[in-house]
N, C-alpha and C positions, 0 to 999 in steps of 0.2 A: 836191703835189709834181710837178715837171716830170719828164718822161721823156726828156730831151734832152741830158744831160750826158755827158762822156766817161766811159767805163767802166760806163755804166748799160745795162741791157737796153732796147733800142728796139723796142717792139711796134707793131703796126699795128691794134690792137684785139683782140677775141676771135676766135679761130679757130672754136671750138665750145664749147657747154656740154652736158653729158651728164646726163640724168635717167634713172632706172629706172622702167619701167612694169610694170604688172600684166598688161596685155593689149595686145600690139602692134597688133592690129586696131583696138581702140578708140583707140589713140594716133594711128594713121594717119587714122581717121575724124575725130577731133577736130581735130588739128593740120593735116592736109591738106584734108579736105572743108569743115570749118566755118571754121577760121581762114585757110584758103587758102594755107598754106605748101607749097612744092613739094618733094616727096620726091625727093632727088637721089642718094642712095646707100643700098643695103641690103647687109648681109653676114650670114652665118650660120655658126656653128661646126658642123661635121658632128656628127650625133647620136652617132656612135661615138667621138667624141674623149673621152679619159680626163678632160679638165678642161674644164668649161663646155660640154659637149655640148648642142647645141640653142640656145645663146645667139644671140640676134639683136641687130644693131646697125644702126639706121636713122638717116638724116641728112636734116633738112629745111633748105632755104634760107629763112631768115626775112627776107631782104632784104640787098642789098649783099654778097652771099657770106658773110654771117654764118650760121653753122650751129647748129641746135639738134638734138642727137642723143638717141636713146633706146636703152637697153639693156634687153633682156628676158632674164632668167635663169629657167630652169625652176623653181628652188626659192628664189627671193628672199624675204626675210622681209616680212611685211605693213607697210604704212605705219604710221607712229606720229605723227599730227598733234600739234603742240605740242612735239614732240621733234626729229624729223627735218625737219619742215617747219612752216610756220605753220598754225594752225588755219584752217578754211574762211573764217571771218570776218576773218582777219588777226590779228596779235599775235605773241606770244612764240614763239621756236624756240630750240633748243639751240646752244651754241657749235659752230662748224664746220658748221652746217646751212645750207641755202639757204632763206632766209625767203620770197623771192618772186622771180620772173623778170619783168622789164619789157621790152616790146618798144616801140620808138620808132615813133610814127605821126604823120601830118600833123595839125596842130590842127583843120583844117576837117573831118576825117573821124571825129573821136572820137565824136560823137553818132550818126553813121551806123553805126560799128561796134558801138556799145553796142546799137543797135536790132537789128543782125544777131544778136548773141549772144541777146538776148531772144527774137527770132523762132525761134531754134533751141532754146529751152527752157533756156537757161543762165542761172542766177542771176548777176546783175551789180550792182555797186554803182552809186549815182548818181555823176555826175562830181564828183571831189574836186579842189579847188583848193588846191595846195600853195604856201604862201607864207611870209614872214618874220614873221607874227604870233606871239604867245606860244604858241598852240595848233598852230602850223605848217600849219593848214588854215583856209579861209574858205568861207563859202557862195557868195560872189560873187568874180569876178576883180578883183583890185586892182593897184596899181602894184608891189607886191612879189611878186605871183604869178609863179613861174617854171616851173611844170609843172602841167598838168591831166591827171587820170588816172581810169581805171576799173579796178576789181578784179573778178576772177572766179576760179574754180577749175577746173583740168583734171581729166580722169578719174581720175587717180591721187592727187588731193588736193593737187597743187602749186598754190600761189597765184600767179596770173598777173596781170599789169598791161599795159594799153595806155596808154602815157605820151606826151603831146604837149607839147613844150617851147614856152613862151609867149614866152620872151626868152632871150638868151644870158646865161650866168652871168659875173659880173665877178670879178676877183682878190680884191676886198675882201670877198667872201662866204664865204671860207674862213678866218676869223679866230678861231673858237672853239677854245680849247685842248682837246686830247683828254684824256678822263677816264683817270687813271692807276690807278683802283681796279679790282680784279678783280670780276667779277660771278658770280652763281650761288649755289646753296644754302649753300656754305661761306662765302661773303662776307657773308651776312646774319648769320652768328654773330659776325663781326668788326665792331666799330663804329669809325668813323673817330675819330681823335684829337680830344678835346674834346667828344665825344658821350657822354652818360651813359645 
């Protein structure tokens, strides 16, 4: 859908995405020192505040003034991989969760960045070639490959991706109709019409 008609909200992209971290110092080390994102804003709620005392809110510029922010709450609940986020190796997460966060990188830097992560002791996937094949991935780049990516996990279990576009997407690549069935545990009990 285009975002250019009268009466529609006209955005300029994302302002920021906010994640909750367990340890702000670890987040600063990982996202600032290892990934190289510039810390541009920090704020803290005074400890004596009756609500959220001690809360910290830090912002990193991930490029082009796009911000990734972290909140640290003194008493946040523990992570629930497979519910609130994708498991370490990727896969399912619950409705309304953030499955993974992809950062755009230059195609020629993908292997360099993969090695940088490995050199810092971070487990990272091989390069994945996303394409239009039935499996949607191929071992090699082909004429339908649109993005190459690597996947890894941040210190709080957030699944992260470095994605490098191989080509521009065409309008005819958004033609599959959206599934109208609900998903989730309750939907497994309901069977589509004509299925016994």
